[in-house]
Every structure is written in structure tokens, then in C-alpha cells.
C-alpha angles and dihedrals in degrees: 000000000000117000096249092055091049092051092045092050093052092043093063097076091046090054089051090051091050089051092051091052094049109113118248134174094239096041121106131185088251091053090049093048090048092048093044092050090053090048092051090052090049089050092053089052098042106037100057103135119113090247090057098060098086094049096042093048091046091050095044092048096044097043094044092050099043103035113018099041096039109031092175086075087072088067091067087075094058106034118083097222143022090235091065091048091051090052089058094051 
């Protein structure tokens, strides 16, 4: 598989994650957590090649730690400043 095809293939789930984190008027933290969980399951089922293991493990670990264990992190995408986020914590 040429390098471009391999990179483009691995870029797809990262684009999905970015789309999920994009703020929207009807989007809640609970919705994002549910969609992110479904996306992670899809990644585990879709990216099963030996070359995929490092990327999948890294995404699973990072997303789980930053978004599924600490949902307040999602607010950073919406709030205009870190000071306002600190006031919520």
C-alpha cells in the first residue's frame, strides 16, 4: 500500500473525532460521549491490520482518558477562556 493511501486511511477516524468535537447548538456532553463510544467501537472493528494497532491503541487511550473519564474537558471546546472553565471546576 502506498504511503499516501496508508496515511489517508488512518486519517479518517481522526476526522470523525474532530467532527464529533465540533460545537453545535443541539450537542451535549452526553451526546458526544455516546457518539465517541460508538466511534471507538467502530475503530476497533474496522482497523484490525497489524499496522493499525499503534494508532488504534493511542486513540483509544487518549480519547478514553480525556473525554470519557473527564467530560468537563469537552467544555474547553465551547468556553471562550480557561478562566471560565476553572470557575466551573
